[in-house]
C-alpha positions as CSV (number, residue, x, y, z in Angstrom):
1,M,-23.4,0.3,17.6
2,H,-24.2,-3.0,17.1
3,S,-24.8,-2.5,13.5
4,L,-20.6,-1.0,13.5
5,R,-19.5,-4.5,14.7
6,T,-21.6,-6.7,12.8
7,L,-19.8,-4.7,10.3
8,F,-16.2,-4.9,10.7
9,F,-16.6,-8.2,13.1
10,P,-17.2,-11.9,12.2
11,L,-20.4,-14.0,13.6
12,G,-19.3,-16.7,16.1
13,K,-15.8,-16.7,17.5
14,N,-13.3,-14.5,17.0
15,H,-9.9,-15.0,17.3
16,P,-7.9,-13.3,19.9
17,K,-6.3,-11.6,17.8
18,Y,-8.9,-10.5,15.2
19,K,-9.0,-7.1,17.2
20,Q,-5.3,-6.1,16.7
21,Y,-4.8,-7.3,13.0
22,I,-8.3,-4.7,11.9
23,T,-7.2,-2.1,14.4
24,W,-3.7,-1.7,13.3
25,S,-4.4,-2.3,9.7
26,F,-6.6,0.7,9.2
27,A,-4.1,2.8,10.9
28,S,-1.5,1.1,8.1
29,T,-3.9,1.5,5.1
30,I,-4.6,5.0,6.2
31,I,-0.5,5.7,5.8
32,V,-0.3,4.0,2.9
33,S,-3.4,5.8,0.9
34,A,-2.0,9.3,2.2
35,E,1.1,7.9,0.6
36,S,-0.5,7.3,-2.6
37,A,-2.0,10.7,-2.3
38,L,1.3,12.5,-2.1
39,A,3.4,10.3,-4.7
40,T,0.0,10.8,-7.4
41,H,0.2,14.7,-6.8
42,S,4.0,14.8,-7.2
43,M,3.9,12.7,-10.6
44,L,0.8,15.0,-11.9
45,H,3.3,17.7,-11.4
46,A,6.3,16.3,-12.5
47,I,4.3,15.8,-16.2
48,G,2.0,18.5,-15.6
49,S,4.0,20.8,-18.3
50,D,4.0,18.2,-20.8
51,S,1.0,17.9,-23.8
52,D,-1.9,16.0,-23.1
53,T,-0.8,13.0,-25.5
54,I,2.6,12.8,-23.6
55,R,1.3,13.3,-20.2
56,T,-1.2,10.1,-21.0
57,F,1.8,7.9,-22.6
58,N,3.8,8.6,-19.7
59,Y,1.1,7.8,-17.2
60,I,0.1,4.8,-18.6
61,G,3.3,3.9,-19.5
62,K,4.5,3.6,-16.3
63,D,1.7,1.2,-15.3
64,V,2.6,-0.9,-18.3
65,I,6.5,-1.3,-17.4
66,G,5.3,-2.2,-13.5
67,Q,2.8,-4.7,-14.4
68,I,5.4,-6.5,-16.9
69,G,8.3,-6.2,-14.4
70,A,6.4,-7.1,-11.2
71,L,5.0,-10.1,-13.2
72,I,8.2,-11.4,-14.7
73,Y,9.8,-11.1,-10.4
74,I,6.4,-12.6,-9.4
75,S,6.5,-16.1,-11.5
76,K,9.6,-16.5,-10.1
77,M,9.9,-15.5,-6.3
78,S,6.2,-16.1,-5.3
79,E,6.7,-19.2,-3.6
80,K,8.7,-17.6,-1.0
81,A,5.9,-15.9,0.7
82,D,4.9,-19.5,2.2
83,K,8.4,-20.6,2.9
84,N,10.0,-17.5,4.3
85,P,7.1,-14.9,5.2
86,K,8.9,-12.8,7.5
87,N,11.5,-12.2,4.6
88,F,8.9,-11.9,2.1
89,L,7.4,-8.9,4.6
90,L,10.6,-7.2,5.0
91,Y,11.3,-7.1,0.9
92,S,7.6,-5.6,0.5
93,N,8.3,-3.1,3.3
94,I,11.5,-1.9,1.6
95,L,10.2,-1.9,-2.0
96,Q,6.9,-0.6,-1.2
97,Q,8.3,2.5,0.7
98,S,11.4,2.7,-2.1
99,S,8.5,3.3,-4.5
100,Y,6.4,6.3,-3.0
101,I,9.8,7.9,-2.3
102,F,11.0,7.5,-5.8
103,M,7.3,8.6,-6.8
104,S,7.2,11.6,-4.7
105,A,10.8,12.2,-6.3
106,T,9.6,12.8,-9.8
107,P,9.4,16.0,-10.1
108,L,13.2,16.8,-9.2
109,F,13.7,14.8,-12.1
110,S,10.8,15.2,-14.7
111,S,12.8,14.3,-17.9
112,Y,13.4,10.7,-15.9
113,F,9.8,9.9,-15.3
114,L,9.4,7.5,-17.2
115,P,11.6,5.3,-16.3
116,I,11.5,6.1,-12.2
117,A,8.2,5.9,-12.0
118,G,8.3,3.0,-14.3
119,I,11.2,1.3,-11.7
120,S,8.5,2.4,-9.0
121,N,5.7,0.9,-10.4
122,I,7.4,-2.3,-10.3
123,F,8.0,-2.1,-6.9
124,S,5.2,-0.8,-6.0
125,N,3.1,-3.9,-7.7
126,I,5.2,-6.6,-6.3
127,S,5.0,-5.5,-2.8
128,F,1.5,-5.3,-3.1
129,T,1.4,-9.2,-4.4
130,G,3.9,-9.4,-1.3
131,F,1.2,-8.0,1.3
132,G,-1.5,-9.6,-0.5
133,A,0.1,-13.4,0.1
134,I,0.8,-12.0,3.9
135,N,-2.4,-10.8,4.5
136,A,-3.6,-14.2,2.6
137,K,-2.1,-16.3,5.0
138,C,-3.2,-13.6,8.3
139,I,-6.7,-14.3,7.7
140,Q,-6.3,-18.0,7.2
141,N,-5.0,-18.1,10.7
142,L,-7.8,-15.5,11.9
143,S,-10.6,-18.2,10.5
144,L,-11.6,-20.0,13.0
145,D,-14.7,-21.1,12.4
146,N,-14.2,-22.0,8.4
147,N,-15.4,-18.5,7.5
148,T,-12.2,-17.5,5.7
149,G,-14.7,-15.4,3.2
150,E,-16.4,-13.5,5.8
151,I,-13.4,-12.7,7.7
152,Y,-11.9,-11.6,4.2
153,S,-15.0,-9.1,3.9
154,K,-15.1,-7.7,6.8
155,I,-11.6,-7.0,6.7
156,A,-12.1,-5.5,3.1
157,A,-14.8,-3.1,4.6
158,V,-12.4,-1.8,7.6
159,N,-9.5,-1.3,4.5
160,T,-11.8,0.2,2.5
161,L,-13.0,3.1,5.5
162,G,-9.0,3.4,6.3
163,S,-8.1,4.1,2.6
164,S,-11.0,6.8,2.2
165,V,-9.8,8.6,5.6
166,G,-6.2,8.2,4.0
167,L,-6.8,9.8,0.6
168,L,-8.5,12.4,2.3
169,C,-5.7,13.1,4.6
170,G,-2.8,13.0,1.8
171,L,-5.7,15.8,0.6
172,G,-5.4,17.7,3.8
173,I,-1.3,17.4,3.4
174,I,-1.0,18.4,-0.1
175,A,-3.5,21.5,0.7
176,I,-1.0,22.6,3.6
177,I,2.2,21.7,1.9
178,P,1.5,21.9,-1.9
179,D,5.3,22.0,-2.1
180,Y,6.5,18.6,-3.2
181,N,9.9,19.4,-2.4
182,T,8.6,20.1,1.0
183,R,6.8,16.7,1.5
184,L,9.8,15.1,0.6
185,L,10.7,15.0,4.2
186,I,8.2,14.0,5.6
187,T,8.1,11.1,3.7
188,P,10.4,8.7,5.5
189,I,8.1,9.7,8.8
190,L,5.1,7.9,6.9
191,A,7.1,5.5,5.8
192,S,8.4,4.6,9.3
193,L,4.5,4.8,10.4
194,R,3.6,2.3,7.6
195,I,5.9,-0.1,8.5
196,F,5.8,-0.4,12.2
197,T,1.6,0.1,12.0
198,Y,1.8,-2.9,9.8
199,N,4.0,-4.9,11.7
200,R,2.0,-4.9,14.8
201,A,-1.3,-5.8,12.4
202,I,0.3,-9.0,11.9
203,K,2.1,-9.4,15.1
204,G,2.0,-13.3,16.1
205,L,0.2,-14.4,13.1
206,I,3.0,-15.2,10.6
């Protein structure tokens, strides 16, 4: 028990909201990782009938589009994370969940995989940058002993574990509900849970 505590909790002073943050962040990471697994499965299904070259082109192409598109947006909007963090969080939540919904729907519009997945990736990359900025502010506020690095590493350990659990949960959902059309029905539920748990994690910290 002591070794687990030292893995996830910093030495010295603990911020009163530290346990709240890591508990809800763990839950939030599980949900978003499950969403990622489901979206990936749907996208692979959408390009499954193409040749190896076309599949590779489309799958890498969506990442290139996403990165370049997000870079253009981030270069103009990044300062808003400090000026209006709550609005920035709202936009990040909307963009992230929209991206997963669009990715999960790609099998319905497989002929338009690249533009749909590319736009989804733009949304996803922007949202993760937004969440990164919000998390940085939270970590800064949680650091009572000038131990930002230690706090970051502890939270990273919590979220790494949460990600692994979430991916396994996603695989479990895929095994139970292999049909991507049926899984679209649970996507809004997962989206709502992700937003709820993340907002609970950062409550009182931004």
